[in-house]
N, C-alpha and C positions, 0 to 999 in steps of 0.2 A: 712266461718271462715278461715283465713290464719294463718300461723305460728306466725305472729306478733299480731294476735288478739285472741289468745288463750283463752278459757274459763278460768276464773281466777284460779279455782280449780276443779280438777276431781278426783273421787275416782275410782280406777280400782281393779279388783279382778280376781283370777283364782284359780281353785282347784288343790289339789294334786291328786295322782292316787294310787290305790291299785291294785296289781295283784290277780286276783281271782283264776285263774288256769294257770299252765304252767310254774312255776318257774323252772329254770335250764334246762328244756327240750327245752325251746324256743332257748337256745344256739345252739341246734342241729336241727334247721329248723322245730320245732315242733310248733303246735299252742298254743299260750297263750291268755288269756282273761284278759283285764285290764278295770278298770272303774274309773270314776272321784270320788273323795272323797269329803265329805261334809266339811272337814277342808280345809281352803282357805288361800292364801297370798293376802294381800291388799296393795295397793300403792296409795299414794296421790301425785299428781303433782300440783304444785302451781307456778303461774307466779310471778316473782320478778320484782322489780322496778330498779334493778341494773343490772350489767353485769356478775353476778356470777352464777355458776351452783353448786348446793350443792346435794350430794348423801348421805343420811343417812340410814344405814343398821344396826339397833341396834341388830338384831339377830346374826350378825357375827362381831359386834363391829367395824363397819366401818363408818366413818364420813369424807368425802372428799369434798373439795371445789376447783373450778377452775374458771379462768376467761374465758370469751367467746373466747378471742383472743389467748388463750393457745390451743385450739382445732386444731388438724391437719386436717383443711378442704382443704388444698391446695395439697393433695396427688392424684396421679393418680392411681386408682385402678379399672380398667375396669372389669365389670361383677362381681363386689364384692358380689352381692347378690346371686350368684350361685357358687362361688368358696369357697373353704375351707379357714378358717382364717389363716391356716398355710401358705397360698399362699400369704398373704398380703406383700406388698413391705417391705423391711427391714427398710426403713426410717419410715414407719407408725408403725411397730412393736416397734422399738426402742422408738418412741415418746410415744406410749401408755404405754409401760413398765414404762417409766419415769414418766408419769402422774399418773400411778397407784401406783408408789413409794413403791414397795416392791417386794419380791420374787414371781416370776410368778407362782410358785407351791403351794403358800399359798392359802387356800380356800377362804379366805377373799378377797385376791388380785384377784382371778379368778372371783369372782362376780363383782368387780370393772372393771376388764378388759373387761368382757362381756358387761357391760353397755357402757363403752367408745367405744367399737368396734361397738355396734349397733348404737350409736349416730352418728358415722362417716359414716357408710354405709347407714343409713336411710337419712341422709342429702344428700348423693350423690344420693340416690333414689329420693329425693325432688328436683333434678336438682341443688344441691349445694347452694340453698338459705339459706343464714346465718340467724341466729336469731338476732333480735334487742333487746332482752331482756333476762335476766337470768331466771332460774327456780330452784325450789327446788323439789327433789323427796325423799319421805320417804317410806320405804317398811317395812312392819310388817307381819310375818307369824305365823299361828297357826299350822304349820306343824312341827313335830319334824325333826331336821336336821340330815341327815345321817342314817335314819331309813328305807330307801327304799320306801318312799312315794312320791317321785317325787318333793321334795322341790326345787331342782334347776330348774326343768322344770317350775314349777309354778312361780318361780321368773323370769325366762326367758320370759314367757308369759306376765306377768304384765309389765315388762320393755318394751318389744316389743310393747305392746298395747299403753302404755303411749307415747312413742316417735312417734309412727305413728299418734297419735291424735295431738301431739304437732306440727308435721310438715304438718298437714292437709291432710294426706294420707288416713285416715279413720275418719268418724265422731264420736262424743262421743256416739251417739245413734246407733251404728253400728249393734246391735242386733235386732233393729226394722226396719232397712233399707231393701229396696227391694234387695239390693246387699249384704246381710248379709253373705252369703256363701263365696263371693269373699273377704270380709273384714277378715273373720275368716281365710281364706287361706293365706292372706298376713301376719296376725299376726303369724300364725303358721310357715310361711316360715322364718321370722326373729327371732322367738323364737328358732327355730332349729340352727340358725347361733350362737345365744348365748350359746346354749347347746354344740355346737362344740368347742366354746372357753373354756368351763368349762370342758367338758369330752373327747374332741378329736374326738371320733367316735361314737356318740350316735346312738341308733336305730331309734329315731324319735317318738317312741310310747308315751313316757312320755309327750312331748310337745303337741302331737296331742290330747291326752286325756285332758290335761289342757286347751287346746284352744277350742275343740268342745264339751267337756263334754260327758255325756253318757258313753257307753261301746264299746270297740273295741276289735275285734279279730285280732291277729298279727302273722305273720310268717316271720321270718327273711329272708330278701332278696326278699320277696314278697309284703311287705307293710302291711297295715291294713285296716280293713273293719268295718263299723259300724254294731253292733248286732241289727238285725231287731227285733223289738218287746220288746227290753229291757225296764224294768221298774225300778224305783228307789226302792232300798232295804235298809232296816235299819240294821245297824250292830254295833258291839262293837269293837273298835279298842284298842288293848292293847300293850303298848310299854314295853318290858321286861327291857329296860335300859341296856342290855347286849351288849357291843361293839363287832363287828365282822368285818372280812375282806371279803368283796364280792369276790374279786379276789382270795383269798385263798380258799374260798368254791367252787367257780367255778373250780379251778384247781384240787381240791380234787375229785370232781365229774368226771372230765376228766380222771384222773389217774385211778379211779375205773372202768370207762368205757373201758380204754385200757386193764386193767387186767382181767375184766369179761365181755367181750362184749356180750356174749350169754345171760347173766343175765341182764345187765343194759340196752341194747337196748330195750328189751321188756317193761321194766319199763318206759323208755322215750316215747315209742310208746303208752303205756297205758295212760300216762299223755296227749299225743296229742289227743287221743280219748276222754279224759275227757273234753278237751276244745271244741271239736266237739259236744259233748253231751250238754254242756252248751249252745252253740250257737243255737243248734237245738231245745232245750227246750223253749228258749224265742220265737223262730220262731213259735213253736206250740202254745204257749200262744197267740201270735199275731193272728194266724189263728183260734183260738177258739177251737183248738184240745185238749187242757188241761186247767185246772183251775189254778188260782193263788195257790191254796193249793197243787195241783199236782206239780206245779213248785218248790215250796219250799221243798217239800219232796225230789225231785230229786236233787236239789242243795245241801240239807244237805247230801244225799248219796255221791255226788261228792266231797264234802268237806272232808268227812272222808277218802274216797278212795285216793284223791290227797295228803292229809297229810301223810298217811300211806306209799305212794310211795316215798314221799320226805324223810321220816324217813329212808326208805330203802336205799336211796342214801346217808345217813349219814349226812344230813343237818338240822336235828332238834337239840334240845338243851333241857336240864332238865327244863329250865325256860319255854320254850314253852309247854313242857309236863305238867308242873304244871298248866298252864292256861287252857290247854284242860281238865285236870282232874276236875278243879273247875267248869268250865262251863258245863261239861258233867253231873256233879251231879245235875244240874238244867235243864237238858234236852236240852242244846244248843250245836250246833256243831261248832267246831273251827279248823282252820288250820293256819300254819305259812304263811306269805306272804313275798315276797322278797327273798333274798338270804338265809335266815334262820340263824342258829347258834347263835340265839338271835334275836335281831330286834323286829319286830312286829308280832302279831297274829290277825286274823279277826274272829269274832264270828257273825254268821248270826242270826238276830232276826226276827221271823215270826211275822205276825200280831196278832197271838193268844197268844203271850207272854206278860203278863201284866208287867206294869212298876215296880211293887214292886219286881219281880223277877230279873229284870235287876239291879235294885238298890242294891239288896242283893249280886248279883254276882260281881258287881263293888266294893262293900265294901270288899268282900273277897280278890279280886285281889289287891286292894290298900293296904291291910294289908300285903300282900306279897312283897310290895315294887314296884308294877308295876304302870304305869300311864295309865288311862283309858280314852277313848273319846267315848261318845255315838254319833253316826253321821249316815250318810247315803252315798249311792253310786248312781252314775248315774245322778247326777244333772247337772246344767248349767255349761258351760265352761267359757271362758273369758267374762267379762262384765265391763261396765263403766257407771257412772252417774255423772252429774255435782253436785258440792257442793255449798252451800250457803256461804255468807260471814261470817257467824258465825262459820264455820267449817274450821279452818286453817289446814295446813299440820300437825301441832303439835297435833291437835285434834286426829289424828290417833293413836298416842302413848298412848292416855289416854282413849280410848274407848274400852269397853269389846267386846268379840267375838259375843255375841247374838245381840248387837246393830248393829254392822257391818253387820251381816247377814241379817238384816232387810232391808238394803240399796240395797242388791243384790238379 
């Protein structure tokens, strides 16, 4: 398959991520553990019969169309796949900003800029071979935006995957290919480029989890490792719908650390050790040293300890404590995830918990104005499947989550 003979329609998806342990402490080179989330972002790329490129992002209210000859394919950007986007030639940057047609700091525009940037550098990767047809990309996400669940990384991964397929740099069935790991590494490489456009200096863990799936341990400056023996776990994700500033929360912890170093440093070190205990528990499960029941007991203990430490750092919130109270009344363990101060909480659901209990908990939480998602962690990362002629790109906008999940 060449770029000019692309499969008519392809459905691509990638998961979000959830931090299990190590929020805030990861800033200070402590171990964090993150896992792929069952909630996913979906993309449909469809070949067009004209010379137009259309990008439709309904979640951020973007609908842009360009002609093929508007793309800046004549720029000289040597080693663009290893250089930071801020190093792009001024000529390229000005043209991309013009094509994006808005304030570069606007979140919607950043998503558009990330797409355009990937389109340019992936075409360079494909030896500059121009397309001889247009295409439509529609992206739809079931991840809450700005909730610390890796929505931008999930978007970056599906865009990266779709464009690499478009330019014949990876096959549609890359997950069943003998070169699967190489294809995933290429997807992750370009997704990270998109994350750099959006965030400037991302850690790389979000796009890695969205690309490879499963669970990763991560230490800033040292990279990430796959958790050996990790198994998929069921959980309840609750969005408080309380807005918060991640940067402000991180800054507040930093100030507290400066003021009370002899107190805060042991808290951060304890959180580091929680990440290690989580990693080691899954290794023991893999080696047969503990049972799944033993694992869930330890995870539950670590959840309570980690949240208490985060509360000690001052990053919990009354809404998060309300969620913990409601779930605790039903024997479930809950912690905040992400920056805190609102945002989301995760509740772990063991195999011994019957669905009627989960339903009751969700009902109580919804009565408090929270949004609940029953999902799982640790599933597959990036994936793609060809679609039939009956499933146009617009079909993606009309299809429910459960139906889409059956494709992946």
